C-alpha angles and dihedrals in degrees: 000000000000125000090249090059094056122077112255124235092255090050091051091047091051090050093049092052092053131075117276092257096046091043092057092044086058095044096043100095091057100028096105089057094058132081088246091081112093107256118246094241089060091051092047093048091049092051091049092050092049091049094051103041113340099117100273165158091112130197111182120023136192128201105208113213089003098181110184092352104261092138091057089085088066092054091047090051097051108022126079099194135029124001114198131182124199128190136150096224114091089195093056092047090051090054089048093065095101091050090056095051100122118236089181138012138298091057116231116236142196129233126193109218144122116266089228091061109034110191097217131109119258116280094009100143142049094201136029120186132179133187129198098336105104095088086074092064122075118228091252089059096056098088092050092047092048090048090054090052092047091052094056094045123089118235108286090018122146133240109193134178136154121246122193120220110258115254118257117260092245094057129094090234091061093054092042092056091043090053092047093052091046091051091050091051091052091047092051093047091053104034138050137243095041121235107212111205121134131160102199105046099089107064112179096240092055092045091053092049093050092047091051093050090049093056106270132125108220131213129174121219120192117232098214093178087073094058139245136269123242092270091055096254117132119264090221137021133193113233107216111191117185120202111238 
């Protein structure tokens, strides 16, 4: 990666002082050269877990908050019919065009829409996946988001997304994420429009509870390809929520 491919500090500052939607429109041309893009090993491990015990086989699939389309490779790997990406950033969807070039029919397609108001008919999909987007939703928004997903899933359909194990309190990563979230809260208290992006607002226990109350049965599948912590627990799990 060259320096010209990475966003500069002024570019990141301009993004952070914008709304979430405008910020990602600005970042889109360089997004795939940042650490915000979901790494390929996470995508590959997710596809493997869905193939071997994630509730398939799947027909139609949706990538929720698809960004530049990295998660589309998971849908192509596990779905036999349509692959759809939805995002509210026109800039990100424009950058996603190469990812949606169809190697086989039916052609995948992109939809610009808000995740809180998905423009699909009821029970349209067998699988919904999402990667790296949940920090943009406040905890109070989780039930509404999960209800939107449930509405577009067929009975017995699957909502799947990876969740990394939280860093231990004695690690630098823990304090780094804590400092980031604190800085974002100060920014949002002092500046409008808000830019919602937090790393520590979706603890696994709360996510499971909200999924259960929304009408999902939840299972956790380790992603061993992504390694283990010192106590032997997986560094990352796949949350597999099945619509009742």
